[in-house]
N, C-alpha and C positions, 0 to 999 in steps of 0.2 A: 889082732889087733889093726884098730881102722887107723890109727895117729896117725896122718901125715897124708893119709890118701884126699881125693877130688870126690864128694860125693853129691848127688841132684837128688832132692827130694821132690818129691813127684806129686805128693798131695799140695804143697807152699809151693812148688814152681821155684824153687831157690835153690842156689848150688854153693857149695864154699870148701873148705879143708876142714877135715877134724883133726883140731885140737885139742879135745877130750871126748874120753870116755866112758861112761858107767854101762851098769847091768841095764838100767833103763832108758837112757838119754847119748846123744852124741850131742856136742858141742862144737860150733864149724865158725869159722871166719867165715865172713861173707861180704864184702862190701868197706871192710875194715870195722863191722864193730861183730860182736859175739854174739850168736845166737844157740838157743839151747834147745835142743828136737827130741820129743820124745821118742822112742825108736817103735812100741807097739802099735799106734795109731798109726804109722807111716809106712812107704813104699820107697826106698833108696833104690837108685841107683850107683853104684859102687865102681871107681875106676881103679882099676890094677894096671900098670903101665896100659900097654895096645889093649886088656879087654876090659868090658863091661858087664856087671853083674847086676841084677835086678835080683833084688831081696825085699821080703815083705818084713819089717820092724820087729815082730815075733820069734821069725828065725834068726835073730840074730843077740837077742833079747839072755844075754849072759851079760860076765862081768870079762873084760878083753881077752884078760891068760886061760878061761876056760873054757872059752873054743878053741884059741890058737892052739891048743894041745889035742882035739878030738879029732 
């Protein structure tokens, strides 16, 4: 589950905090606005503590609880 983590969307040159997640989208709060980003066509850098993980959206195209138990 990515909610609460900082994410950088490479193709959109945008950083935000994940406030909602579905199978196909991430909703980020960025600059005081909510932006819905499609997972499938984007590359993300996800910041987990002191680590940065680079992933393609199709690698995380699951419902949050589906990949949390993998």
